[in-house]
N, C-alpha and C positions, 0 to 999 in steps of 0.2 A: 132740643134736638141736637145741639152741638155737644152737650154733655153726654148724651147717649152714644154718639159716634166716638167720643173720646174713651168712654168706658169699653166699647167694643174693641178699639185699637189696643188698649192696655191688656184686655183679656187675651187677645190674639198673640200679643208679644210675650205674655207670661206662658202661654201654651207652647209656643215655639221654643222658649228658653228651657222649660222643663223637658220637652221632647228631645231637644238637642243635647241637653245634659245627660239624659238617660241613654241616648244613642251613643254618645261619646264614651260614657262609662262602660257600656257593653263592649265596645271595641277594645277599650283599655283592658278589661278583664280577660277577654279572649287572647290578647297578646301578652298577658302578664308573664306567662311561662317563658316566652322568648326573651322578654326583657329582664327576667330574673328579679322581679319585684313582686311584692305581695298583692294579690287580687283585691284585698280589702282596702287597699290604699286608694284614696281619691285622686282625681286628675291633678288637683292643686298640689297635693302632697307629692305626687310623682315628679312634679316639675322641679322640686328641690332635693329629690332623693338621688342617691348614688347607685348606679347599677352594680349588681354583684358580678364578680368575674364569670365569664362565659365558661360553660362546662367543657368546651372544646379548646380552651386557651392553650397556648404552646407550653409544653412541660419544660421546666428548667432542667438542664443537664447537670449531672453530678460532675465533680471535679475530674474523676477518672474518664467519664465519657467526653468531657470537653477536651481533655488532653489528647485522647485518641483522635478526635475530629481535627484538632490543630495539627497533629502529626500527619494525618492523611492529606491535609491541604499542603503541608510542607513537601511531602513526597511527590505530589503532582507537579511541582516545579521542576523535577528532574526527568520527567517523561515527555517524549515527543515521538514523532513518526514521520515517515517519508516514503515516496515512491517515484520512479522515473524511468526514462528510457535512455538508451545509449548505444554506442558502437565500440568495437575493439578491433585493433589491427594485430593479426597473427600471421607472421611470415614463416610458414612451415617449410621444411626442406622438401622440395617437390621432386627431387631426383628419383626416389623410389617409384614415382608414377610415370616415368618415361615409357615403359612398355605399353602403357595405356594411352599415351599421347604422342610423344615425339617419334617413337618407333613405328607409329601408325601414320606418320607424316601430318600430324596436327599439332598445334601449339600446346605446350605444357600448361598446367595450372599456375596461377600467380598467387601472391599473398592473399590471405583470407581476411575479409572484413565481416565480422560477426555482428548481428543486430540482436538486441535483447533489452532486458530491463531488470531492475532490482527494487526491492522495497522492504521495509521492516520497521523496527522499533528502536527508539533512542532512549537510553537510560544513562544519565550523566555523560561520561565519556565513551560509553560502549554503544555500538550499533550492530544489530544482528537481524537477520531475516532470510529472505530467499531471492534467488536470481534465476534467470533463464536466458538462453541464447540460441541462435541458429544461423546457418549460412549455406548457400548453395551456389556453386560456381561451375560453369560449363565451358567447353571449348569444342569447336567443330569446324569441319572443312570438307570440301569436295575433292576426292582423290580418285582419278581415273574413272569417273562416273559413279563412284561409291561415296555416299554421304556418310561420313564418319563423325562420331560424336563421343565425348567423354564428360562425365559429371561427377563432382565430389560433393556430398552432403554431409554436414556436421551439425550436431545439435545436442543440447543437454540442459541440465539445471541442477540446483542443489541449494545449499545454505551458505551464508557468509557470516563472518564475525570480524568486527573492526574495533580498534582502540584509537580514539581521537586524543592527540597529545596536547591540545591546547584548550583553554577554557573560554575562548572567544566565540561569539555567535556570528562573527563576520567572516572568519577564515580559520583554517587549521590544517595540521598535518595528521596523517593516520597510517597505521600499519594493520594489515588484515589478511584474510585468506578466504578463497572460495573453495568449497569441497562439494563435489557432485559427481554425477554420472550421465552418460549419454551414449551416442553411437556415431560412427563414421561409416558412410555408405558410398560405394563406387558403382557407377553405371556406365555402360558403353554400348554403342550401336555401330554396326557396319558389317558388310559381307565378309570382311577379313577375319571376323571373330569365330567363324564356324557355321554350321548348318542353320542354327537359329538366329544368327546375326546379332547376338546381344551378349552382354556380360553384366552380372549383378553380384555384388558381395557387400556384406555389412558386418560390423563387429561392435559389440558393446564395449564401452571404455570408461575408465574411472579418471576423473579430472581432479587435480589439486593445483591451485593457483595462489601462492603467497605473493603479496604485493605491498608496495609503499605508495603513498599518494598525498595529494593535497586537495582542499576544497575552498571555494570562494563564494560567498553569498552577497550578491549585489542588492538583494532585498531580503526581508525576513523570511518570506515563504518560498524562496527559490535559491538554489545554489548549484554551481558547476563543480563536478567531481572528476578528477583525473587520477588514474592509477597506472602503475607499471610493475611488472614482475615476470615470473617464469611460469608458464602453463605446463605442468608435468602430466604426461600421459604416454603410453607405449602400447603399440599393437604389433604382435608378431604375425607376419604375413606369409609364413611358410606353409600354411594349411592348404589343402586342395581346393577350398572354396575360393581361393584367389587365382585359380586357373580357368581359362576359357574352355570352350567345347573341344578345342584342338590340343588341350593339354599344355598350353603355353601359360607360364606364370605372368600375370598382368601387373604385379607389383614387385619391384626388385628391392627388397629390404624392409625393415620395420618402419612404421609410421610413428614418429615421435614428436613431442611438444617442442615449443620454442618460447622465446621472450614474447610478451604481449603488452600492448598499451591500450588503455580504455578511456573513454570519455562518456560521462553521464550527465544529464540534466535532471535534477531532482526537485520535487515539490513537496513541501511538508512543513513541519514545525520543529524548530530547534529549541529545546528547553532552556529557560532562563537561568535556572539554578538559584543560587543565593543572590 
């Protein structure tokens, strides 16, 4: 009885061994293509075989291609970019606006504080990109029961170019220029202006602002930028559009530029270079 049971156990073990081997070899054959080994190879042989290189293995670059890639990586060291916001102080000569303000018994305009921003690309010591700004200032008062008001609006934008004179990533001096266009508009209200009780005039203008400045980077990704120069522009105000409904000229003389000082807070990346 005992020998019969032992025989059955041996037969069962042999059956499982043959079945398992056949099943495993079937899986091996089906995956042979992925493994890049011969389907006729047994599992035991596969254990000591070396897999062939994959069909999608990385292709080796030629010396010329490798040189181009290294040159591209090198050039990336010289590129950066930035953007930020800031303000500028522009004390125009406000005497030409007296007919619009003081002659109407209200205060004249004061120095202009423009608000804007700039951003662009850095390549080695060059920085270039775009900028924009705007400002609106008003003055008003009650005169003999008449609410009188005057407003000056100024805005524009354009491109800028700078040359940084130092190779440091912490601080530097620069020389540059803003070149752009915009407009200056004047508005006023009051019964003294004529039947309609208002005055409006605007004129397109070209801006050129050469400047010098310095920048300081307390951290790698942020720096403070200060510039100063002369903002050149000129508007001839002799045209009829600067007269009110009563034929009175509201601007006495041309509107001209003056010195300007700007402060910007910039965020970006300054290239490391070599």
